Backbone bond lengths (Angstrom), bond angles and torsions (degrees), N, CA, C in turn:
res aa  C-N    CA-C-N  psi(-1)  N-CA   C-N-CA  omega(-1)  CA-C   N-CA-C  phi
1 M - - - 1.428 - - 1.534 110.72 -
2 A 1.275 118.19 139.83 1.459 122.28 178.35 1.518 112.03 -97.30
3 K 1.300 116.49 162.29 1.424 121.44 177.52 1.553 109.27 -128.90
4 I 1.342 115.89 135.49 1.440 121.28 179.61 1.513 108.69 -117.95
5 Q 1.333 116.39 138.65 1.463 121.36 174.42 1.495 109.14 -129.90
6 I 1.335 116.66 124.70 1.459 122.30 179.93 1.518 108.52 -112.92
7 N 1.332 114.97 128.60 1.456 120.50 176.60 1.531 105.88 -82.90
8 R 1.352 115.54 96.29 1.472 121.98 -172.44 1.524 112.43 -65.10
9 E 1.326 119.58 -25.15 1.429 122.99 -178.46 1.549 111.52 -78.43
10 R 1.324 118.05 -25.26 1.444 122.42 177.49 1.522 112.35 -89.29
11 C 1.299 116.28 -20.15 1.494 120.92 -177.75 1.524 109.71 -63.14
12 K 1.335 115.25 133.17 1.452 120.05 178.37 1.527 111.85 -105.15
13 G 1.324 116.73 5.54 1.469 120.82 174.17 1.477 115.91 74.87
14 C 1.312 118.05 30.73 1.483 119.05 -176.81 1.550 110.58 -73.82
15 G 1.355 117.64 -28.64 1.448 120.05 177.25 1.500 116.49 85.14
16 Y 1.347 118.45 1.15 1.450 120.41 179.69 1.528 112.25 -59.35
17 C 1.292 115.73 -39.36 1.473 120.56 -178.37 1.549 110.21 -65.07
18 I 1.319 116.95 -40.25 1.445 122.56 -178.99 1.532 109.11 -66.90
19 E 1.285 117.98 -43.12 1.480 122.62 -178.77 1.523 112.01 -66.73
20 V 1.320 119.29 -38.38 1.443 122.35 -174.11 1.546 113.77 -81.74
21 C 1.321 118.56 -19.96 1.441 121.05 -175.54 1.526 111.16 -64.92
22 P 1.367 117.60 118.73 1.482 119.34 -178.05 1.510 113.07 -71.77
23 N 1.330 118.63 -20.32 1.480 120.87 -176.67 1.522 112.54 -107.11
24 K 1.328 117.41 6.67 1.464 123.36 178.78 1.524 112.01 53.80
25 V 1.352 115.30 47.85 1.456 123.52 -179.82 1.518 111.54 -76.49
26 L 1.313 115.72 -31.78 1.508 120.43 -172.91 1.503 111.21 -101.15
27 G 1.328 114.40 157.55 1.466 122.22 177.00 1.508 109.50 -155.50
28 W 1.310 116.24 -167.52 1.447 121.35 -179.81 1.518 111.45 -98.36
29 D 1.337 116.89 140.50 1.456 123.30 175.48 1.550 107.08 -74.82
30 S 1.340 116.50 151.01 1.440 120.48 176.01 1.532 111.90 -85.71
31 A 1.356 115.81 -16.98 1.463 120.96 179.33 1.515 110.10 -101.64
32 I 1.328 115.30 152.48 1.474 119.08 178.61 1.507 110.95 -92.22
33 N 1.345 114.64 156.96 1.456 119.48 178.09 1.540 108.41 -93.27
34 K 1.324 117.24 -171.83 1.471 123.50 -176.99 1.531 111.37 -65.07
35 R 1.307 116.40 -20.05 1.488 120.78 -180.00 1.528 111.17 -87.87
36 G 1.337 115.82 -4.84 1.458 119.87 -179.01 1.526 113.43 83.35
37 I 1.314 116.40 23.32 1.469 122.25 -176.16 1.531 108.07 -120.18
38 K 1.352 115.41 146.11 1.450 120.09 172.77 1.538 107.57 -84.15
39 P 1.344 116.75 110.98 1.465 118.91 -176.15 1.513 113.58 -82.48
40 A 1.300 114.73 169.01 1.456 121.16 174.60 1.543 108.57 -73.73
41 I 1.314 116.27 146.50 1.470 121.46 176.85 1.538 108.82 -138.96
42 V 1.300 114.91 163.15 1.450 123.29 176.88 1.534 107.47 -84.56
43 I 1.315 117.09 116.66 1.473 122.33 -178.99 1.496 111.93 -97.33
44 Y 1.335 117.36 -41.05 1.468 122.52 -177.58 1.530 109.55 -124.81
45 P 1.319 119.58 75.88 1.478 120.84 -175.79 1.553 113.34 -60.54
46 G 1.293 117.72 -31.16 1.452 121.56 -179.21 1.506 114.45 -69.75
47 K 1.341 118.59 -17.30 1.451 122.02 178.47 1.514 112.94 -88.55
48 C 1.316 118.48 -6.26 1.470 121.60 -178.21 1.529 111.51 -71.72
49 T 1.333 116.24 128.88 1.432 122.04 177.50 1.519 114.43 -97.01
50 G 1.334 116.38 -6.24 1.449 121.53 179.40 1.508 113.62 82.11
51 C 1.309 118.13 23.61 1.479 120.60 -178.01 1.532 112.39 -68.93
52 S 1.331 117.86 -22.46 1.477 123.88 177.31 1.506 115.38 68.87
53 L 1.323 119.33 13.63 1.430 121.19 178.53 1.552 110.47 -61.66
54 C 1.333 116.24 -36.64 1.447 119.74 177.96 1.526 112.37 -60.48
55 A 1.321 115.50 -43.24 1.457 121.48 -179.97 1.554 111.28 -67.21
56 Y 1.318 116.81 -38.45 1.451 119.85 178.79 1.532 112.02 -67.74
57 M 1.319 117.08 -33.63 1.462 121.10 -177.24 1.534 113.01 -83.00
58 C 1.314 118.61 -16.97 1.436 121.35 -175.78 1.526 110.67 -70.46
59 P 1.364 119.13 114.54 1.450 120.81 -177.89 1.525 112.72 -71.47
60 D 1.300 118.95 -19.15 1.450 120.60 -177.78 1.520 114.28 -108.72
61 I 1.335 116.79 13.83 1.450 124.11 175.32 1.528 109.99 52.60
62 C 1.308 117.76 51.90 1.472 122.59 -176.95 1.544 112.56 -97.28
63 I 1.346 115.49 -7.90 1.466 119.72 -171.02 1.514 111.54 -118.62
64 E 1.361 116.93 133.77 1.443 122.98 173.38 1.533 107.31 -122.89
65 V 1.334 114.88 140.42 1.455 120.65 179.87 1.519 108.36 -130.25
66 W 1.345 115.97 131.51 1.439 122.96 177.59 1.494 110.34 -121.18
67 R 1.303 116.32 143.41 1.510 119.58 174.21 1.476 109.03 -106.45
């Protein structure tokens, strides 16, 4: 099982990580961060395969994935 960690305060809400995830593990938070943006969050952690596409696509390096 893989683990994903998203730094919600650094996330600018571009959505690239959500779009690229093949298993639809990520989604939008209902709360805003300090920047006034709804960041990406992990919705289905058990579906993550550890492919790290989300981390590669993140322009602000907000995502870490461990296998």
